[in-house]
N, C-alpha and C positions, 0 to 999 in steps of 0.2 A: 295543276289537274292534268292528268296523264292524257297524251295524244296517240293516235294511231292513223293509218293512212293507206293508200293505194298509189303504187308506182307504176304508170304506164303511159301511154300514147293515145290521144284523142278518147279520153275517157268520161267525157261528160254524162254520157248514158249509164255509167257502171252501176251494177248491183250492190257493190260492196258498201258505198257511202249509205245508201238508204238503209240497208240491211243494218248496218251496226248504229245508225243513229235511232233507228226504231228501239233496237236492243237496248242502248243506252237509258231512251226514255222509258221503256216499260219496266225494266230492273232498276230504274234509279241509279244507274252508275254515272260517276262523274267523271265524265270523259269526253273527248271530242274525236272526229274521224274527218280528215282532209284528203282530196285529191291532190297527188302531186304529178300533173300533166307535163312530162317532160318529152321535148323534140329529140332528145338523145340524152344516154346516160352520164355525159360528160359533166353535168352539174349535180348528179345523184351525191357524191360526197359532201358538197357545199349544202346540200338539203338536209344532211345528217348532222352536220356541224351546226347548222342554224337552229335546228329544231331540238332544243335541249330537253324537251318532255316527252320526246318520242321514243314510245317503247315497242311499238311493233308496226310492221309494214305487211300488205298484201302486194303481190306483184302479178302484173297481167299482160296482155299483148302489147308490145312484141318483145317484151325484156326478160321472159321467164329463165331463157338461156343466156343470155348476154350478160346478165347481172352476175353470174357466176363467180366471175374474177375479182368483182368489188367487195366479196364478202370474206370475213374471217375464217369462217368455219361453215362446214356443211354437215347436215344430219346424214346418217349412213343411208337411209332409203333415198334422200334427196341426191346424195352422190352417185347412187345406181341409176336412178332416172335420168339424171343430167339435167335437171330442170328446177326452178325455184319458184314457188307462189307465196311464200310466207316467210317473213324474216323475223326473228326475235331480236329485240335489242337489249342486250344486258351488260352492265359495266363497260358501256362504249364499245361492245363486240357485236358484229353482226352475224348470226347464225342462220343458215338457209333451211328451210324445211319444205316438202311439198305434201300439201294436204288435199291437191286435186285427186290424188290416186286413192285416197281414203274416202272422199266424196263420191268419186265414181264407182268404187265398188260397193258402198252401202247403199246407193241408191239402184245399181244394176241388179244386185243379188236378188232380190224379190221378184224380178221379170222373166229369170231365164227359165228356159224350158229345155228338155232332153235334147233337142235338134241343135241348140246353140253351142256347139264345140267349137266352131270355127268362126273368126271374124275377119271384117275388112275395116281397116281403120283409115279414114279419108283425110289426108293432110299429114304433114310430117313436122309442124311446128312443136314448140314447147309441152303444150298440152296432150299432144299425140304420144309423148313420151310416157306422160303419167298413166295414160289409158293403156298403153302397151303393158307397162309393169303390172297394171292391175288385174289384166287379163292373163298374164303368165301367172300370177298369184292364184287365179282361180282354175288354172289348167286348159284355158281357152287358148287353141292356136290362132294366130293373128297374121294378117298380111297388110303391109302399108301401099296405099296406094297415092300418088304423087303426080302432078304435071309435068314434073322433071323426074322421073324415075332413075335410081340407082340399081347396082346389082341386086340389091335386097327388096327393092319396091316395084310394084306393077304401075302402069299407066291407065288412065281412066279408059282409054281405048282398049285396052286389054280385059276389061270386066265383060266377060260373055255371059250367055245364059248358063253355061256349065260352071263357071266361076261362081255365079251366083246359087246355084243348087248345092255348093259345097259349104258356102259362108252364109249362115242364116242369121249372123249378127253383123250390123252395118252401123258403125258410129262416124258421125260427121265431126272432126274435129277443127275443120275448116271455118272461117267466117262467113262463108256464103250464106245469104238470107238474112242475115242481120240487119235489123232497123238503121237507116232507113232503105236499104236496097233488098227490099222484101221478095221481089220476083228472082232473086238469084238463087241456085241450088247446085250441089254437086252433080256432075255430067255423068251419071250413071243409067243404064238402061232398066228404067223404072218398069217397064212393060214385063218383065221377067220376074217380079216380085210376087209373093203371094203371101197367104195368112200364117204360113212358117216362118218369115222374116220378122226379125225385131230392129226397128231404124231407133238408134238413140242420137239425138242431135245435142250438141254441148251448147248451142245457142239457146237462149231463153226469152230473147226480145226479137221477134213476137213469140209466143207460146207454141204458136202453130206455123211454122217456118214452111216454105214452099217444099223442101227436102220430106218432112214429115207429111205433110198434106198429100205429096205425090204416093207415099208409101200407103197412107190410110185409104185413098181409094183403090188401092190393090189388096186389101184386107189385112194389111201389116199392123202388128202391134207396134206403138209409136211411143216416144218419152222424151222430153226436152231436158234441158240441164238445169232447170230450177234447183230441184232437190239437190242434186250434185253440189251446186254452189251453196245452198244452205248448209249442208253436212260439212263442206270443207271450210265454210266462214267459222262455224261453231268450234271446228277443231283447230283453227288457227288464233280463236280467243283462247283455247285451253293453253296452246303452247306459250302464247304471250304471258299467260298468268301462272305459269308452273313456277314453283318456288325454287 
């Protein structure tokens, strides 16, 4: 029986295992899906060697960038993004892909309005790199916001009313607000938001994060990461089963 799984750290809450177990049951697919909860990637190659029936993996926080040197090959898009969330295992070769970009673009596109030409990306982890690539593909300018800004980033303290009047799309790529820390939210000046803003949160548990709730109060359009996860998961399945 073929096996698939998720590599990450502290991932008992993860969407992927439930999604694929339901898919396998509903579509009568003879396969299993397992969480590989690793405190570090030093045991990653041991897992690959041990699991002979392993055909594919998803990769989540905090390993989307750290796993790159352990792969045999990168898909062209994953190489451009610099982060991997899907690994195809074929003839004992590990090939890295990024389906986050696909999932985000497919879920975001129907939400866009004419004012959504510039965006703030909150956070600078592996997921944010896929988001930036997707925005670039859609012709949307973006600016990274970081707690420790570099030359190409701004800090949360620099998000002013003027900044928010230029950037009507705000994407949370940080884990703030994820269960069980439900009261946490990115430190942006929510009082300057209005109905023109679209707040997109990659967090999906809970469905209404404090970040989204703060935007909803201000009349913003809001959207969580559930659809993105579903779309990227389906794309992962296609990659794993390509001939």
